[in-house]
C-alpha positions in Angstrom: 52.4 195.1 123.2 53.7 198.6 123.5 54.0 201.1 120.7 56.0 204.3 120.6 56.5 206.8 117.8 59.4 209.3 118.2 61.7 211.6 116.3 65.3 210.7 115.4 66.8 214.0 114.0 69.8 212.4 112.3 67.8 210.1 110.0 68.8 211.4 106.6 68.7 208.5 104.1 67.6 205.0 103.3 70.8 203.6 104.8 69.8 205.2 108.2 66.4 203.6 107.9 67.8 200.2 107.1 70.3 200.4 110.0 67.6 201.4 112.5 65.1 198.8 111.3 67.7 196.0 111.2 69.3 196.7 114.6 66.0 197.2 116.5 64.4 194.1 114.8 67.2 192.0 116.3 66.1 192.9 119.9 64.2 190.1 121.4 60.6 191.2 121.8 60.5 193.8 119.0 57.5 193.0 116.7 57.9 195.8 114.2 59.9 198.8 113.3 59.2 201.5 110.8 61.6 204.5 110.1 60.9 207.4 107.7 63.7 209.7 106.6 61.2 212.4 105.4 59.6 212.8 108.8 62.6 211.6 110.8 60.0 209.5 112.6 60.4 205.9 114.0 57.6 203.7 115.2 58.5 200.6 117.3 56.1 198.0 118.5 57.5 195.6 121.2 56.5 193.2 123.9 56.6 195.2 127.1 57.1 192.2 129.3 60.4 191.2 127.9 61.8 194.6 126.7 61.6 198.1 128.1 61.6 201.5 126.3 65.0 202.2 128.1 66.5 199.1 126.3 65.2 200.3 122.9 66.5 203.8 123.6 69.9 202.5 124.7 70.3 200.5 121.5 69.4 203.6 119.4 72.0 205.6 121.3 74.6 202.9 120.8 74.1 202.9 117.0 74.3 206.7 116.9 70.6 207.4 116.3 69.4 208.7 119.6 65.7 209.6 119.9 64.8 213.2 120.5 63.7 213.9 124.0 59.9 214.4 124.2 
């Protein structure tokens, strides 16, 4: 399992949280997702053998919640 915590600057409300958590949870290999509008942080845990960070990042960009470059 891989885990990454990152910032998504345009998380502003519970709707944003629900959208991010729902969409990422639908990716095969994602074990957990937690988004927090107060810190604008997202933590994703996934199976690194079936899913890459690039795929997670791509989905976030598609749903208009791109992660901040670190």
